[in-house]
N, C-alpha and C positions, 0 to 999 in steps of 0.2 A: 218657720220655713216659708220662703216666698215662692209662690207658684206662678208659672207663666199662664197666659190666657188659655193656651191649649190644654195645659194640665188641669186647670179649673174646669174646662168643658168636659174633659174625660171623667172627672170625678162626678160631675152632674149626670153623665151617662151611666156611671156605675150605680148611682142611687136609683135612676130610672129603671135599670135592669132589675134591681132588687124589688122595686115596687111592682114589677110585672111577675114577681115570683121566680125570677131566674137567678140562680147562684152564680156569680161571676168567677168563682174559684171552687168548682165542684170537686169533691173528694173521690168519687168512684173511678175505678179503672176504665179507660176508654179502649175498646177492643180493636186497635189498629191491626190491619192484616196486610197492608201494602205500603211501600214507600214510593216516592215519585220515580226513582230509578227502576224499581221492579215493574212498575206500570209501563214505563217506556220500553224496557227491554223485552217484556213478555205481554205486549199489548194485544187484547182481544176485544173486538167490538161487542158492546153489550154486557161485558163482564161486570159483576157487582164487586165493589171495593169499599174498604173503610180506611180513610187516611186522616192524618192530623198534622198540623203545623201552623206557622204564622201566616196571617193574611198580609201580603206584601204589596199588592196593588189591586185596583178594581176600576171598572168603567161601567157605571150604572146608567142604564138607558130605559127608564120607565120600569116596566115589570120584568126586565131581564138585565143581567149583568155578567160580564166576563171578569174574572179575578185571577190572581196568582197566589198559590199556596207554597210556602217554602218549608221543607222538612230537612231531615239530616242529610239527604242525598242531593238536594237541589230544589228546583221549582217545577211546578206543573200548573197548567191552566185548568181552572174550574169554571163551570157555567151555572149561574143561579137563575132560575126561572120561577116567578112567583107562583104559577099554577102547578108546577111540579112539587114545590115545597109546601104550599098551602092548598091542599086538594079540596078543602071545604070552604065555607063562607068566611071563616076567620082568616084574614090575611096579615095578622099582626107579626107573625114570625118573619115575613119578608119586608112588609112596609115599615114596621117599627124597628124590630131587632136588627135585621140585616142592613137596611138602608140608613137608619138614623143612629143606632146605638153601638154598632161595631166600628172599630177604627183600624187603620193600618198598624200592624204589630200585634194585634190580638191573636191568641192561640184558639183555633177552632178545630173541631172534628167534623168530618164529612162522610156521609154514607151516600154512595152514588153509583152510576153506571158509566162505563167508558164509551166514548164515541169520538169520531173524527170530524172536525169542522170542515167547511167548504174549502178552506185554504190549506187543509192537511194537518192541522194542529191536533195532537193527541190531547183529549180533554176529558174531565170528569163532569158528568151531568149530576148536579146536586139534587138528591132526593130528600135529604134532611141534614141539618147541621146543628152542632152543639157548641156553645161557648165554653172553652176549657180554661181560659185565663185572660182577664182583661188587662190590657197594657195601659198604664197611667201616664207614661212618659213617651212622647213621640220619638220614633227612631230617627237617627240623623241620616236619612236617605238622600242620596244625590238627586238632583232634579235636571230634567232635560227640556230645553225650550223647543219651539217649533222648528228651529233650524238645526236641531241635533246637538247643540252646545250643552255640555254638562257643567253644572255649577253646584255649589254647596256640598261638594264631596267631603266625606268624613276622612280626611287625610292628614290632620295635624297629629304628629307622632305622639306628643304628650297626652293628648286626649285619647288617642287610640289605645295606648298602653294602659292608661288609667281605667278606661272603660272597654276592656278587651271583649266583654260580653256583647257590647254594641258593635264593636269592630268585626267580630265574627259573623254577626247577622248581616251587616250591610256590605262587607267586602269579601266576596267569595274566594279571592286569591289568598287571603289570610288563612281561611279554613283549610285550603289546599296545602299550605305550608305545613300546618300541624299534622295533617293526615300523612304527609310524606315523612315528617319527623318520626312518627310512630312506625312507619314502614322501615325506616333506617334501623331503628332499635330492634324490630322484629327480625330483620335480615341478619343483623349481627348475632342475635340470640340463636337463630336457626343455624348459622355457620358454626358456632362453637358447640352447640348441642350435637350436631352431626359428627363433630370430632370426639364426642364422648365426654366433654367437659361439664362440670357441675356449676350451676348458677347458685350463688350463696349471698348471704347478707352479713355485714360486719358492723360494729358499733359506730354510731354517729357521734355520741358523746364519749370522749376519750380522755384518760388522765394525762396523756402526753401527746401533743400534736406532731406526729411523726410522718415520715414518708415523702416529705417535700420541703423545699426551702421557701417558706411563706409565713406571713404574719397571721396568727389565728384569732378567731373570736373566742372570748372567754366567758364562762358562766359559773354558777355555784350550785352544787347539789345540796339541798337543805337537809335531807334525811341522813346522808353520809357526812355532811359538813366538810366537803372537799371541793376544791376548784376543778372544773372540767373544761374541756375545749371542744368546740365543734370541729370535726375532723377536717384537716386540710388535704388528706389523702387516705386511701384505704390499704395502701401497699403493705404495711408491716403486719396487718392482721391476715391478709391473704397469704403472705409468706408463711405465717404460723400454720395455716392449713396445709401447705405443701410439706412442712415439717411433720404434720400430723398424718400424712400418708396419702393425701389426694394428689393425683398426677396432673390434674388440670382444673382450675377454678376461675370463675369470672364473676364480676359484679357490676351492675349499673348503679352508681353511687352518687348521692348528692354530697358535694364537698363545699367547703366554705373558706374563703380567704379574705381577711380584713384589709383589703388593698384598694387600689384605684378602680374607677369604672370608666369604660370608654366603649367604642363600637364593637370591640371584640372581647371585653371582660365584664363579667357580672360577679358580685361577691358570692352569690350562690350559683353553682353551676353543676352540670352533670358530666361525669366521666365514667367510661367503661375501663376497668382494669382487669387484665387476664394474666394468669401465671401458669406456665407449663413446665413440668419436671422433665429433666434429661434433655433440655433444648438449650440453644444459645441464641445470640442476637442475629446471627446469619439466618437461622431458621425463622426467627420472628420477622425479619424483613421480608422473606419469601411469603410467609403466611399473611402478613399485612397487605401485601400487593394483591393477593388473591381475594382477601376480604373486601377491599375497596373496589376492586373490579366488580365483585358480586353486587355490592350496594348500588353502584352506578347503573349497572344493567337492570337491576330490579326496579329502580325508580324511573329510568329514562330509556331503557332498551338499548343503550349504547354506553361505551366507556367515556365518551366525550360529553362534557357537561359545561354549559355556559356559566361563567361567573363574572359579572361586570363586563369588561371589555375583552376578557380572556376566555378561551376555550380550554378547559383543563382536561387532559387525557389521563384517565386512571388505569390504562392498560399497562400491565407489567411487561418488562422490568422497569424499575425506576433508577435514575442516576444515583450513585453513591459517591460521596466525597468527604474526606476528613475535615473536621471543623477548622483545624489549624491550616490545612491546605486551602480552605475557602477564604480564610482571613488573608493568607499570603496572596491569593489570586486577586482579591478585591482591594487590598490596601498596600501590598508590597512588603509588609512586615512578616518576617518568619519568627514566630513566637515559640517554636518548639524548644522545650527545656530552657527557656529564658527565666531569669529571676523575677521576683515580684517587683523589684525596682525597675528593671528593664521594661517590663510589661506596662508599668504605670507611666513611664516616660513615653512609650509608644502610644498609649491611650491619649495622653495629653497632646502629643504631636498631631494626633488625628482630630483634635478639637473636642474631645470628650471630657466631661466633668467626672473626675475620680477623686476619692479622698482616702485617708489613712485607714478607714474602717473596712475598705474593700480589699479582699484577698485576691489571689491569682484567678480563682474561678470566677468571681463576680466581675472582674475587669475583662476577662476574655469573653464572658457572656455579653457584657456591655458593648465591646468592640464588634462582636459578630452581629448582635441585634441592630446596631446603628449602621454598620457599613456593609453587611453581607446579606442579611436575612431577606431583604426585599427583592433580591435578584432571583430568588428561586420561586418561579411562578408554577412551573410544572412539578409534579410530585418528585421530591428529592430527599434521599436519606442523608442527613448530615451525621457523620459517624466519628467514633474514636475521640471522645472528649477527655480533656485532662483530668487526672485524679481529683484535683481540687474542686472540680465542678460536679463530681459524681460520687458522693459519699456512700451510696448504696450499691455501687457497681463493681463487678469483678475487674481487676487490673487486666490490661490487654495482654494476651498470651505472647506477643512478640514485639510490642512497641513500648519501650520504657516510658513511664510517666503518664501513659494514657489508659483509658478504660474501654471496655466493650459496650458502648452505649450509642444509640442513635436517636435523633429527633427527625420526624418526618415534616418537611416543609411543603406547604401548598399555598400558592398565591402569596408568597412572602410571609406566611404565618405558620407557627408551629401547630401541627394537628395531632401528633402523637409523640410519646417519649417512651423509650424502651431500653432494657439492659440485658446483658448476661449478668444475672444477679450475683451479688457478693454473698458467698455462703461460708466464708472463713470467719468464725466468731472473733478470733484474735485481731485480724485485720479490721473487721467491722468496728470493734471497740476503739481501735486507734483512730479510725476515721471519725467516729462520734466525738472523740476527745479533741480532734482537730477542729471540728465544728464548734465545740465549747470555747475554744480559744478565740474563734472568730466572733462568737457572741460576746465575749469579754471585751473585745476590741470595739464593740458597738454595732455589730451586724444583727439587726433585730429579726432577720429571716433565717439565721443559722439554725440547724437542727438541734433538738434536744437529745440527750442520751436516754434511750429506752432500754432499761436494764432487763425487763421481761423479754423483749425481743432478742437481746443478746443471749439470754438463758435458753430461749427456744433454739437459736442457732447452735448452741453448745450440744443439744441433743442430736444435731445433724440434719442439714437440709441438702437434698440431692442437687446436682447441677440443675439450674432453673433459668428460664428466661421469662421476663414479664414486660407488659406494655400497658400504657394508659392512653386512651383516645378521648379527646374532648368531643362529646356528643353535640354540644351546642354549636361549636365551630364547624363540625362536620355537617350539621344540618344547614348552617349558613351556606357552606360551599355547595351542597347538593340541591339547594332550593333557590340559589342566586339571590340571596339576601345579604346586604352589605353591613347590617347591624345585628348584633346578638339579641337586641331587644325584639327583633322581628321573629325570632324562633323560640322565644320564651313566652308562655302564656301570660305570665304576670311578672315582668321584670321589676327589679328593685328601683324605687323612685323616691324622691324627696317627698315629705308629707305634703298633702294638698293644702294650699293656702285657704284658710277659712274665709268664705265670702262675707264681705262687710256690706250691710244694707245702708244705703245713703238716702237722706231725704232729698227733696227736689232742689233745694238751694245748694246742698253739698255736691250733688250730682252735676249740676250746671257748671260749678267751678272746676270740679275734678276732671270732667270730660275734656275741658279745654286744656287744663294743665298736663294731662297725660300725653297729649299729642306733642307738646313742646318740651316736657320734662322740667323746665325751669323758665320762669318769666318774672319780669318786674311787676311788683304788686299793683302799681297803677294801671299797667297794660292789661293785667289779668282782670282787674275790677271792671275796666271799660268793656272788655270782651264778654264778661259774664252778663252784663246788663241788668244786674239786680238792684233792688232798692238798698239804701244804706243798711237798714235793719236786716234784710235778707242776706246781704253780703257779710255782715259781721257774724251772724249766726252760722252761716255756711262755712266761713273760714275757721272759726273757732271749733266747729264740729269736726272738720278734717284734721285739725291739729290734735284734737283730743283722741281721735282714732289712730293717730300716729301715721297718717298717710302723707302729711306735708310737713315741711319745716321752713322757717323763715331765717334768712341770713342777711346781715347788713353790709352794704358796700359803701364806698365813698359817696356814690351818687344816689343810691336808692335802696329799697328793700327788695330782696329777691326771694321768691317762693319756689320750692323744689318738691318734686315727688320723692318720697322716701321708700316706697314699697319695692 
C-alpha cells in the first residue's frame, strides 16, 4: 500500500501518541450528554456539558485556539486554552497532544462549560479533552482562499458514491437528503398505521419471481438444492396475506431487477407496497393523493416542492386520464381495441423500434413511454390500461379490453403503480398462460405462472386494491435530486479499478500519454526526455502492465492508452 506524505505523517503521530501512553482507539464508553443542536437550542451560560465529534477546523494562536467540532447534529465552536486544560506545570496535553498530534478529522470528546464570545458565538470552553479515534486519512475538505473562492470541493460523483462515508462528513446537504428520506418513510408508515394497517415482511428469496414484468437475479440454495430468485416484487405474497384474513398490509421492501442502470434506475431499489381489502382503484387514487400531500407538508411545510426547473404541487386532486386517451392526445393514434398488427404499424410510424417478440402490452408501453410520459410534470394518474399490459389487474367494469389500473406520473416519470386487484382465480390462470406464450415468443420479462398463488386465490380473496410506490424516486422528487444515486447511501457501481504503482520512468511516459491518449512513438520519446535505457524500461513496463499498446501505420509506430 502506497501512502501519501500526509498519511505517513499521521502514522508517525499515531506512534507518538502511543509513546505518551495515549490509546488512539480507546474502548470505554464516553459519557456524551449533549449534542451541538441541544446546546444551541437550550443554551445556558456556564452550563457544564460533555460532547463528542470530529475536529473539523482550528485556529491555533499560541496558548489558545478556537476550533469546530462536528457531531450528528452539526457543528459547534469550541475554545481551547492551555491554562484551562493544563492547570498544573505539565502542559503536554495542550502543547504536544492538541497542538502537534491531533489532526482535522480526529474524533475527540470534550468536557467543558458554555459561554458566549464577544461576537455572540455560542461556544464550549474546553476543560478537558480525550482522543477517541485517530484519523489516518485526511478528509477531502474544500478550501477557501482569502477572496472567499472555494476550491478542492469533494464533488466528483463517482468518488462521492464510492466514499459515501467521506461525502457525509464534508457535504452537509448530503446528510440532509438522507435525513429527509427517513422522514418520508416514517411519514408513510405513520399514515398507514393510523389507518389500522399492519406492516409485514415477505420473502426476498423466492422460488418464482412474480408480481412484475422484469428480469430477475438468480441464485442457488445449496441445502435445498434448488434455484431461487431475488424478488422483483412482493405483490403476490402480500395478496396471500389478504387471502389469509388481513384487511390491510404494507411492506417497505428491497426489490431487485437485473436490468439497466441510469439516473432513475438502480438494480436494487426500495418499494412500498400496500394492499387494502374491500377497496378499488378509485379509493386508492384518493388515498394516494392524501398520502403525498402529507409527505410534502411534513418535509417542506407546503404541498409545493421544487424539483429542477419545475415546482411540483402535490395538493389533491390530481388529473386523471386514460393511457389510450393520452396516446391519442399526444400522437393522434387511437389504439383502442386495435389488433397487434395495427399497433405495431403505428409504433413503427412513430419511429419506434419494435419486433415480433413484443406483444400489444409492451408496444403500448413503449409508445406511451416515448411519446407521452414526459408531458406529465404535475402529478397525474394515467388510468385504464389494456388487459395485455396488466396481468394481475381486474378487468374494467365498463370498458371492454381495459383494466382498473393506474400509474402516477410526476415530472415525466412513474412514481406509483396500482390496481383493483384481480381476484378471479380462473381469469388469473388464463392471464398467466398468456404471459407464458409471450415468454415462448422471446419476451424475457414475461411473468412466470405461480401455481401456489393461484391456489391461494382459489380459497377466495376479497375485493382488493393494491399499490407500489418507488421510495427512491419519491425521495428524489422530495429532495430535489436529479439522480437516484444521490438518495441511495451506497448505489451499485462497477468494481473500483486496482491502482497500479508505476516507477519514475513509467510515470513520466504515462502522464504525457494520458493527456493525448495516442501519440507517435518518436513524439512521445522526445516529450518524455528520458535516456534510451530509461525509455526502453519505461515503455516495456507500461506494456507489461497492459496500460499501453503499440500499432503500426504506414508512416510510424503509434502508442495508445488502453485503460
